[in-house]
Wavefront OBJ file of the C-alpha trace (Angstrom):
o trace
v 29.510 -18.660 17.398
v 33.244 -19.008 17.102
v 33.016 -20.287 13.746
v 30.675 -17.464 12.162
v 31.857 -15.341 9.602
v 30.770 -11.996 11.665
v 32.728 -13.506 14.631
v 35.749 -13.878 13.040
v 35.573 -10.499 11.140
v 34.776 -8.641 14.422
v 37.643 -10.106 16.037
v 40.014 -9.633 13.397
v 39.293 -6.165 12.989
v 39.696 -5.316 16.469
v 43.116 -6.980 16.569
v 44.090 -4.898 13.414
v 42.714 -1.628 14.948
v 44.888 -2.205 18.067
v 48.298 -2.677 15.992
v 49.001 0.902 16.290
v 48.878 0.994 20.451
v 50.838 -2.117 20.275
v 53.607 -1.237 18.112
v 53.755 2.030 20.110
v 54.302 0.191 23.264
v 57.286 -1.974 21.654
v 58.771 1.269 20.215
v 58.704 2.884 23.779
v 59.998 -0.167 25.452
v 62.987 -0.308 22.743
v 63.545 3.445 23.501
v 63.697 2.461 27.242
v 65.927 -0.320 26.906
v 68.229 1.731 24.797
v 68.355 4.462 27.042
v 69.011 2.503 30.091
v 71.029 -0.534 28.976
v 72.413 0.353 25.314
v 71.532 -0.831 21.865
v 72.591 -4.505 22.283
v 69.384 -4.924 24.514
v 67.225 -2.483 22.204
v 67.991 -4.845 19.383
v 67.948 -8.049 20.960
v 64.199 -7.001 22.185
v 63.232 -6.025 18.563
v 64.633 -9.400 17.147
v 61.847 -11.427 18.770
v 58.746 -8.716 18.938
v 59.516 -7.746 15.486
v 58.851 -11.443 13.869
v 55.850 -12.332 16.551
v 54.121 -9.047 15.582
v 54.507 -9.809 11.708
v 53.017 -13.088 12.202
v 49.942 -11.737 14.080
v 49.283 -9.081 11.541
v 49.479 -11.615 8.784
v 46.993 -14.090 10.813
v 44.663 -10.595 11.184
v 44.643 -10.146 7.491
v 44.247 -13.563 6.640
v 40.948 -13.545 8.797
v 39.983 -10.549 7.372
v 40.360 -11.843 3.638
v 38.541 -14.954 4.323
v 36.235 -14.495 7.197
v 34.309 -17.491 6.051
v 36.933 -20.193 5.750
v 36.280 -23.223 7.102
v 37.362 -23.374 10.642
v 38.366 -19.823 10.360
v 37.297 -18.970 14.017
v 39.048 -21.583 15.670
v 42.231 -20.745 13.770
v 42.199 -17.052 14.598
v 41.537 -18.076 18.293
v 44.373 -20.477 18.327
v 47.050 -18.354 16.367
v 46.229 -15.211 18.723
v 46.386 -17.294 22.147
v 49.789 -18.777 20.844
v 51.363 -15.432 19.670
v 49.936 -13.427 22.676
v 51.624 -16.169 24.853
v 54.901 -15.832 23.055
v 54.832 -12.012 23.478
v 54.126 -11.842 27.216
v 56.650 -14.710 27.961
v 59.559 -12.733 26.035
v 58.703 -9.409 27.514
v 58.747 -11.327 31.160
v 61.982 -13.223 30.516
v 63.392 -9.828 28.896
v 62.656 -8.090 32.173
v 64.048 -11.019 34.385
v 67.047 -11.236 32.408
v 67.627 -7.558 32.700
v 66.915 -7.715 36.299
v 69.614 -10.252 36.914
v 72.203 -8.480 34.721
v 71.558 -4.942 35.636
v 70.287 -4.942 39.356
v 70.773 -1.262 39.566
v 67.703 -1.067 37.446
v 65.489 -2.658 40.121
v 62.781 0.053 40.030
v 62.939 0.608 36.266
v 62.154 -2.835 35.548
v 59.169 -3.030 38.006
v 57.767 -0.268 36.253
v 58.596 -1.647 32.678
v 56.976 -4.957 33.372
v 53.821 -3.387 34.792
v 53.397 -1.209 31.975
v 53.653 -4.482 29.579
v 51.317 -5.977 31.978
v 48.776 -3.047 31.135
v 49.137 -2.970 27.546
v 48.620 -6.798 27.312
v 46.045 -6.924 29.672
v 44.116 -4.138 27.960
v 44.189 -5.634 24.459
v 41.501 -7.343 22.674
v 41.493 -10.884 23.487
v 39.191 -13.802 21.506
v 39.242 -16.269 24.424
v 39.808 -16.602 28.091
v 43.264 -18.362 27.298
v 44.315 -15.438 25.283
v 43.674 -13.114 28.192
v 45.435 -15.557 30.735
v 48.395 -15.805 28.144
v 48.690 -11.884 28.255
v 48.620 -11.265 31.985
v 50.181 -14.670 33.855
v 53.963 -14.393 32.612
v 54.049 -10.689 33.323
v 52.117 -11.123 36.744
v 54.809 -13.816 37.567
v 57.693 -11.490 36.720
v 56.395 -8.656 38.827
v 55.808 -10.858 41.982
v 59.315 -12.977 41.510
v 61.105 -9.339 41.135
v 58.696 -7.640 43.854
v 58.230 -10.374 46.543
v 60.560 -13.134 46.051
v 63.721 -11.003 46.151
v 64.959 -10.368 49.657
v 65.515 -6.468 50.559
v 62.241 -5.018 48.683
v 60.475 -2.440 50.871
v 57.099 -3.162 51.730
v 56.506 0.460 50.669
v 57.021 -0.489 47.380
v 55.520 -3.759 47.682
v 52.056 -2.942 48.395
v 51.580 -0.254 45.585
v 52.822 -2.608 43.305
v 50.337 -5.107 44.439
v 47.857 -2.678 44.100
v 48.510 -1.684 40.638
v 48.606 -5.343 39.529
v 45.393 -6.554 41.076
v 43.655 -3.043 39.931
v 44.718 -3.759 36.225
v 43.890 -7.294 35.931
v 40.432 -6.553 37.544
v 40.053 -3.890 35.130
v 41.311 -5.464 32.338
v 39.083 -8.711 33.164
v 36.200 -6.364 33.310
v 37.022 -4.753 29.783
v 37.620 -8.181 28.373
v 33.862 -9.219 29.255
v 32.385 -6.081 28.228
v 34.380 -6.652 24.626
v 33.023 -10.059 24.380
v 29.424 -8.606 25.358
v 29.940 -5.676 22.802
v 30.941 -8.247 20.202
v 28.078 -10.345 20.604
v 25.835 -7.301 20.505
v 27.564 -6.261 17.115
v 26.856 -9.841 15.851
v 23.353 -9.973 16.831
v 22.734 -6.256 15.551
v 24.615 -7.634 12.308
v 22.109 -10.806 11.929
v 19.011 -8.607 12.710
v 20.111 -6.245 10.067
v 20.352 -8.981 7.391
v 17.098 -10.140 8.397
v 15.811 -6.963 8.299
v 17.265 -6.214 4.841
v 16.041 -10.116 3.728
v 12.568 -9.063 5.110
v 12.986 -5.527 3.292
v 13.925 -7.236 -0.023
v 11.194 -9.782 0.086
v 8.721 -7.209 0.877
v 9.633 -5.187 -2.101
v 9.572 -8.404 -3.953
v 5.971 -9.150 -2.729
v 5.162 -5.693 -3.276
v 6.078 -5.640 -6.895
v 4.135 -9.015 -7.328
v 1.093 -7.897 -5.466
v 1.473 -4.739 -8.004
v 1.621 -6.812 -10.954
v -1.253 -8.859 -9.618
v -3.232 -5.900 -8.862
v -2.438 -4.744 -12.562
v -3.558 -8.172 -14.104
v -6.571 -7.718 -12.107
v -7.403 -4.778 -13.324
v -7.169 -5.540 -16.863
v -9.185 -8.631 -16.566
v -11.865 -6.926 -14.931
v -11.579 -4.122 -17.967
v -11.869 -6.979 -20.138
v -14.427 -8.809 -18.330
v -16.409 -5.239 -18.008
v -16.162 -4.881 -21.703
v -17.099 -8.538 -23.025
v -20.245 -8.537 -20.295
v -21.362 -5.170 -20.858
v -21.615 -5.450 -24.608
v -24.272 -8.392 -24.924
v -25.902 -6.907 -21.696
v -26.336 -3.679 -23.690
v -28.039 -5.343 -26.438
v -30.216 -7.223 -23.637
v -31.259 -4.262 -21.759
v -31.666 -1.945 -24.799
v -33.815 -4.408 -26.306
v -35.988 -5.167 -23.224
v -36.265 -1.204 -22.952
v -37.290 -0.483 -26.724
v -40.062 -3.613 -26.195
v -41.243 -2.218 -22.806
v -42.053 0.899 -24.647
v -44.386 -0.940 -27.122
v -47.963 -2.358 -26.591
v -47.570 -5.840 -26.083
v -49.712 -8.730 -24.770
v -49.587 -8.767 -21.024
v -47.911 -12.176 -21.072
v -45.299 -11.041 -23.257
v -44.693 -7.654 -21.478
v -44.561 -9.844 -17.995
v -41.469 -11.964 -19.771
v -39.873 -8.496 -21.030
v -40.180 -7.233 -17.651
v -38.421 -10.302 -16.069
v -35.915 -10.226 -18.856
v -34.881 -6.708 -17.800
v -35.007 -7.243 -14.154
v -32.455 -10.468 -14.914
v -30.331 -8.037 -17.063
v -30.360 -5.633 -14.214
v -29.652 -7.973 -11.705
v -26.671 -8.738 -13.904
v -25.673 -5.072 -14.382
v -25.396 -4.488 -10.650
v -23.423 -7.732 -9.800
v -20.676 -6.382 -12.278
v -20.945 -2.735 -10.775
v -20.380 -4.302 -7.394
v -17.434 -6.367 -8.452
v -16.000 -2.914 -9.818
v -16.943 -1.137 -6.866
v -14.996 -3.879 -4.661
v -12.207 -3.604 -6.853
v -11.798 0.121 -6.618
v -12.231 -0.147 -2.916
v -9.486 -3.127 -2.623
v -7.016 -1.037 -4.944
v -7.447 2.166 -2.711
v -9.162 4.112 -5.514
v -12.479 4.807 -4.023
v -12.316 8.393 -2.635
v -14.393 10.287 -0.502
v -16.290 13.441 -2.095
v -16.826 15.856 0.786
v -19.482 18.717 0.158
v -22.171 20.254 2.320
v -25.215 18.123 2.384
v -28.943 18.315 4.289
v -29.150 14.712 5.299
v -32.557 15.012 6.633
v -33.438 16.072 3.177
v -31.966 13.243 1.407
v -33.581 10.841 3.687
v -36.935 12.123 2.766
v -36.215 12.248 -0.854
v -35.188 8.476 -0.513
v -38.488 7.720 1.340
v -40.474 9.442 -1.303
v -38.778 7.593 -4.289
v -38.984 4.140 -2.657
v -42.420 5.130 -1.831
v -44.137 3.124 -4.660
v -42.176 0.017 -4.631
v -43.110 -0.366 -0.788
v -46.718 0.155 -1.476
v -46.488 -2.355 -4.268
v -45.163 -5.020 -1.568
v -47.829 -4.236 0.673
v -45.582 -2.772 3.371
v -45.279 0.689 5.359
v -42.101 2.882 5.154
v -41.521 5.324 8.030
v -38.827 7.972 8.568
v -37.996 9.203 11.984
v -35.717 11.893 12.823
v -34.262 12.721 15.754
v -32.467 15.964 16.470
v -32.602 19.428 15.128
v -32.940 20.121 11.315
v -29.761 22.200 11.316
v -27.906 19.203 13.175
v -28.375 17.325 9.917
v -26.557 19.537 7.825
v -23.094 18.609 7.574
v -19.969 18.325 5.310
v -19.903 14.559 4.079
v -20.004 12.313 1.230
v -23.707 12.427 0.566
v -23.545 9.635 -2.146
v -21.950 7.176 0.169
v -24.426 7.702 2.845
v -27.285 7.495 0.091
v -25.891 4.247 -0.990
v -25.571 2.715 2.493
v -29.072 3.858 3.490
v -30.704 2.355 -0.068
v -28.473 -0.816 0.234
v -29.967 -1.307 3.928
v -33.645 -0.195 2.671
v -33.219 -2.719 -0.373
v -32.331 -5.591 1.491
v -35.188 -4.911 4.362
v -37.863 -4.948 1.159
v -36.505 -8.132 0.073
v -36.566 -9.724 3.516
v -39.599 -8.300 5.209
v -42.884 -10.606 4.005
v -45.084 -7.798 5.901
v -45.073 -5.203 8.226
v -43.255 -1.867 8.827
v -39.814 -0.663 7.631
v -38.721 2.194 10.028
v -35.680 4.480 9.084
v -34.406 6.396 12.218
v -31.963 8.998 11.903
v -30.209 11.090 14.984
v -28.218 13.669 15.269
v -26.235 14.698 18.339
v -24.100 17.895 18.538
v -20.544 16.803 19.744
v -17.207 18.750 20.570
v -15.773 21.221 18.513
v -18.663 21.809 16.173
v -19.051 18.517 15.065
v -22.152 16.484 14.860
v -22.580 12.589 15.676
v -24.781 11.186 13.251
v -26.409 7.510 13.561
v -28.561 5.546 11.127
v -30.759 2.762 11.550
v -32.955 0.696 9.135
v -35.491 -1.620 11.112
v -36.847 -4.524 9.041
v -39.244 -7.280 10.105
v -37.531 -10.329 8.418
v -35.776 -13.407 9.614
v -32.990 -11.471 11.420
v -29.304 -12.159 11.261
v -27.733 -15.084 13.784
v -25.290 -13.807 16.200
v -22.371 -15.966 14.715
v -22.879 -14.430 11.220
v -23.178 -10.571 12.137
v -19.293 -9.930 11.007
v -19.374 -12.567 8.362
v -22.258 -10.406 6.084
v -20.282 -7.501 5.562
v -17.502 -9.319 3.863
v -17.330 -9.937 -0.170
v -19.652 -12.337 -1.438
v -20.850 -13.657 1.982
v -24.541 -13.806 2.602
v -27.219 -15.699 4.604
v -29.886 -18.023 2.961
v -32.334 -15.685 3.109
v -30.309 -13.354 0.886
v -29.330 -15.985 -1.506
v -32.911 -16.634 -1.601
v -33.981 -13.500 -2.997
v -31.101 -12.901 -5.813
v -28.542 -11.141 -3.747
v -24.687 -11.151 -4.785
v -23.216 -10.712 -1.512
v -21.474 -7.631 -2.494
v -23.896 -4.812 -1.115
v -22.876 -4.994 2.577
v -19.161 -5.247 1.533
v -19.424 -2.001 -0.350
v -21.474 -0.431 2.608
v -18.590 -1.233 4.975
v -16.034 0.543 2.683
v -17.972 3.552 2.268
v -18.646 3.792 6.238
v -15.111 2.939 7.008
v -14.293 5.652 4.525
v -16.059 8.148 6.447
v -14.597 7.323 9.445
v -17.522 5.604 11.366
v -18.615 2.055 11.773
v -21.486 -0.239 11.120
v -23.165 -3.103 11.950
v -26.391 -5.299 12.835
v -28.360 -6.547 16.052
v -31.523 -8.066 16.654
v -34.776 -6.363 16.457
v -37.757 -6.751 18.708
v -39.930 -8.888 18.781
v -37.871 -10.313 15.531
v -36.096 -9.020 12.535
v -33.186 -6.947 12.268
v -31.793 -3.595 12.640
v -28.771 -2.572 10.041
v -26.875 0.754 11.392
v -24.302 2.843 10.841
v -22.811 6.065 12.403
v -20.039 8.464 11.770
v -18.903 12.222 13.053
v -19.195 14.901 10.601
v -18.461 18.800 10.565
v -21.097 21.048 11.155
v -22.100 23.204 7.624
v -24.859 25.112 5.636
v -26.268 24.399 2.571
v -26.651 27.073 0.138
v -30.080 27.156 -1.885
v -29.990 25.543 -5.273
v -31.027 27.990 -8.071
v -34.015 26.477 -10.214
v -32.834 25.247 -13.684
v -33.504 27.762 -16.304
v -33.778 27.165 -20.276
v -30.360 27.543 -22.030
v -30.493 28.398 -25.579
v -28.057 26.193 -27.428
v -26.037 27.886 -29.856
v -26.535 27.302 -33.377
v -24.894 24.428 -35.019
v -21.535 25.345 -36.770
v -21.362 25.856 -40.211
v -20.958 22.637 -42.177
v -18.609 22.598 -45.211
v -20.418 19.240 -46.462
v -23.544 17.040 -46.266
v -24.227 13.667 -45.083
v -24.737 11.231 -47.649
v -28.537 10.871 -47.390
v -30.252 14.287 -47.215
v -30.375 17.292 -45.383
v -31.942 15.812 -41.917
v -29.916 16.095 -39.002
v -27.255 13.333 -38.869
v -25.512 11.022 -36.640
v -22.075 9.191 -37.315
v -21.839 5.817 -35.416
v -18.845 3.757 -34.968
v -19.696 0.501 -33.681
v -18.224 -3.141 -34.820
v -20.835 -5.305 -32.984
v -23.728 -5.975 -35.449
v -26.313 -6.328 -32.540
v -25.084 -3.065 -31.073
v -25.966 -1.162 -34.226
v -29.431 -2.702 -34.583
v -29.961 -1.439 -31.192
v -28.706 1.667 -31.681
v -31.062 1.987 -34.969
v -33.962 1.048 -32.723
v -33.245 3.489 -29.896
v -32.820 6.384 -32.247
v -35.804 5.069 -34.096
v -38.368 7.809 -32.781
v -36.011 10.725 -34.072
v -36.294 12.014 -37.386
v -32.756 11.858 -38.072
v -30.116 10.383 -40.654
v -27.891 7.614 -39.107
v -24.741 6.495 -40.976
v -23.198 3.632 -39.196
v -19.486 2.457 -40.009
v -17.694 -0.628 -38.252
v -14.266 0.721 -36.974
v -12.227 4.205 -36.606
v -10.671 4.277 -39.748
v -13.990 4.092 -41.342
v -14.983 7.057 -38.943
v -12.290 9.108 -40.010
v -12.821 8.551 -43.528
v -16.473 9.517 -43.275
v -15.789 12.726 -41.581
v -13.344 13.886 -44.220
v -16.063 13.411 -46.776
v -19.124 15.013 -44.622
v -20.282 16.864 -41.604
v -22.367 14.972 -38.842
v -24.066 16.719 -35.938
v -22.918 14.075 -33.736
v -20.604 11.137 -33.500
v -21.015 8.344 -31.415
v -17.682 6.306 -31.109
v -17.045 2.938 -29.708
v -13.439 2.352 -27.789
v -12.590 -1.008 -28.910
v -12.842 -1.779 -32.522
v -10.794 -3.324 -35.007
v -8.312 -1.844 -37.771
v -8.176 1.288 -35.626
v -9.850 1.907 -31.990
v -11.706 5.009 -30.981
v -9.165 6.855 -28.979
v -6.805 6.557 -32.283
v -9.776 7.595 -34.415
v -10.550 10.329 -31.933
v -6.963 11.542 -31.811
v -6.692 11.670 -35.526
v -9.931 13.607 -35.913
v -8.910 16.189 -33.869
v -5.606 16.441 -35.308
v -7.022 16.465 -38.869
v -9.749 19.247 -37.838
v -6.703 21.554 -36.217
v -4.658 21.309 -39.412
v -7.323 21.787 -41.733
v -8.989 24.506 -39.859
v -12.396 22.497 -39.512
v -15.167 23.054 -37.119
v -14.982 20.607 -34.314
v -16.908 17.580 -34.570
v -19.143 16.764 -31.572
v -17.899 13.245 -30.384
v -19.129 11.183 -27.667
v -17.429 7.934 -26.701
v -20.091 5.213 -26.481
v -18.135 2.380 -24.604
v -18.529 -0.447 -22.393
v -14.913 0.422 -20.772
v -16.301 2.322 -17.765
v -13.219 2.579 -15.582
v -12.549 6.092 -14.436
v -9.052 6.023 -15.954
v -10.592 5.154 -19.339
v -12.739 7.928 -19.109
v -9.983 10.361 -18.245
v -8.214 8.914 -21.080
v -11.370 9.474 -23.884
v -11.725 13.171 -22.386
v -7.943 13.751 -22.708
v -7.967 12.655 -26.537
v -10.705 15.141 -26.959
v -14.155 13.610 -26.786
v -17.113 15.753 -25.596
v -18.817 13.331 -23.505
v -18.922 9.706 -22.681
v -22.003 7.323 -22.699
v -21.611 3.977 -21.055
v -22.804 0.590 -22.174
v -25.332 -0.796 -21.044
v -26.871 2.395 -22.568
v -29.035 4.742 -20.476
v -31.921 5.679 -22.882
v -32.519 9.131 -21.161
v -28.555 9.911 -21.302
v -28.670 8.955 -24.873
v -31.720 10.742 -25.851
v -30.296 13.972 -23.988
v -27.188 13.975 -25.654
v -29.094 13.605 -29.261
v -31.416 16.492 -28.321
v -28.567 18.608 -27.519
v -26.797 17.964 -30.666
v -29.186 19.574 -32.850
v -30.430 23.380 -33.502
v -34.073 22.343 -32.534
v -35.238 20.036 -29.785
v -36.626 16.846 -31.522
v -39.468 14.793 -30.299
v -38.774 11.186 -29.325
l 1 2 3 4 5 6 7 8 9 10 11 12 13 14 15 16 17 18 19 20 21 22 23 24 25 26 27 28 29 30 31 32 33 34 35 36 37 38 39 40 41 42 43 44 45 46 47 48 49 50 51 52 53 54 55 56 57 58 59 60 61 62 63 64 65 66 67 68 69 70 71 72 73 74 75 76 77 78 79 80 81 82 83 84 85 86 87 88 89 90 91 92 93 94 95 96 97 98 99 100 101 102 103 104 105 106 107 108 109 110 111 112 113 114 115 116 117 118 119 120 121 122 123 124 125 126 127 128 129 130 131 132 133 134 135 136 137 138 139 140 141 142 143 144 145 146 147 148 149 150 151 152 153 154 155 156 157 158 159 160 161 162 163 164 165 166 167 168 169 170 171 172 173 174 175 176 177 178 179 180 181 182 183 184 185 186 187 188 189 190 191 192 193 194 195 196 197 198 199 200 201 202 203 204 205 206 207 208 209 210 211 212 213 214 215 216 217 218 219 220 221 222 223 224 225 226 227 228 229 230 231 232 233 234 235 236 237 238 239 240 241 242 243 244 245 246 247 248 249 250 251 252 253 254 255 256 257 258 259 260 261 262 263 264 265 266 267 268 269 270 271 272 273 274 275 276 277 278 279 280 281 282 283 284 285 286 287 288 289 290 291 292 293 294 295 296 297 298 299 300 301 302 303 304 305 306 307 308 309 310 311 312 313 314 315 316 317 318 319 320 321 322 323 324 325 326 327 328 329 330 331 332 333 334 335 336 337 338 339 340 341 342 343 344 345 346 347 348 349 350 351 352 353 354 355 356 357 358 359 360 361 362 363 364 365 366 367 368 369 370 371 372 373 374 375 376 377 378 379 380 381 382 383 384 385 386 387 388 389 390 391 392 393 394 395 396 397 398 399 400 401 402 403 404 405 406 407 408 409 410 411 412 413 414 415 416 417 418 419 420 421 422 423 424 425 426 427 428 429 430 431 432 433 434 435 436 437 438 439 440 441 442 443 444 445 446 447 448 449 450 451 452 453 454 455 456 457 458 459 460 461 462 463 464 465 466 467 468 469 470 471 472 473 474 475 476 477 478 479 480 481 482 483 484 485 486 487 488 489 490 491 492 493 494 495 496 497 498 499 500 501 502 503 504 505 506 507 508 509 510 511 512 513 514 515 516 517 518 519 520 521 522 523 524 525 526 527 528 529 530 531 532 533 534 535 536 537 538 539 540 541 542 543 544 545 546 547 548 549 550 551 552 553 554 555 556 557 558 559 560 561 562 563 564 565 566 567 568 569 570 571 572 573 574 575 576 577 578 579 580 581 582 583 584 585 586 587 588 589 590 591 592 593 594 595 596 597 598
């Protein structure tokens, strides 16, 4: 430790800070000397003490200026020991000389050398040798004057002895405390440096993680767009073909193609959900919900699928109906139940699947809710029950039926977001019970009014007509030829006029020449992208006082921040790829004065 930079700096600072006390003690001695014995003695004392203190000051300044110099700790230690010894010896010899030449000042000199002992002993000392150098010479002088010189009264000897021993013992204890203080200061400094380094490293790691997360988001956005674009064509064409009369063999192949495309879409959506969960973007949307009603609806909707598989589905509700009405995120609850149920249907060859829900009143008006899905499949081995809730982890049985290993990981994140827990246990006599539970606040659900017919306002006056004729018209900006063909097929049942352009610039030009009942705008296009085109359209409308065109973005970029940017740029809605045909038809129907039969 003696050669450490912090050690050198700490002791050099302590020597520097004590300089005022040392100089004050020297000035006091000179004053007393001049007062008792004249100027000659005072000047002689200063002539030796002054240069020694100058040397100590220079040593201290050098150590502070270069604390990391090689051998700096040892050099500070040796110099301070030598200078301290020289100062103490000179003080002692000065008092002894005065005692011999001025015996009438006997009592004064004893007090003077006692003061020198006290000042020297209580100063900072870098080593035991430095401490000894400060106390041994004045102690020797005290004992020589007090105990060796004959005729000194015992009444004087005892107080001097007690004073000397008291000063030395107190100084020794202080010296040990000073060393411990310096050691603690060094440790704290080292820990502070380590903490600062750790904080700096954590900031670097955080920035790197943030860059990696942003890169991952950009990658997922790119993959989402690139995969959804061809997938949109596959699923869209499959849906068009399914609505036509085809031979049974071909219809089966179309169904297989649609199922495979649906599996790919679910895999992509699952990856996006996992990305949102890992980045902390998955939020809980709390609202009043009747979970008993939600479970009943799930059983009713899945009833047809259960019958196709020759299985039975039972729902058991344990608890009062009002206890199932709580404040929660019903979408997450529904998501977990459906995922558990879907897995049960895949893995149960025959028998009964049971959904058991229980609601028990808890403290402070809360309700403890638990849900179980009992299947009669192969079950889950004990050592695999934690692993299957991790992303992309699944059993052979799950892999065999086409699972991607994302569903249970999303369920786990959803349940944890609700403040609950989930797991799986063995069922009797075989199978598995997937369960989850959480606590929610009791609430009430207001009755939802029945839907009413809403008269759409008449279409705004158009200053120009579409190029073809007076039929309702749609402008479609889409750069992908297969997507243009698909949209033409999907909109074929409507008696409308379709105008296709391949980029945002062409869409802007088309709107400047004609008016359209609806604009479908892709987001990523060459020459001018969809957002730039939409911004220019809205700016042109505002400048020219033209009626606002109805623009829906039709895009494979489906991240929430992308949708927010579209709406902020002036979009009236967003249709996602792969296209949901019912959503597309709904938008088309709402775009015209009179509903069109599809």
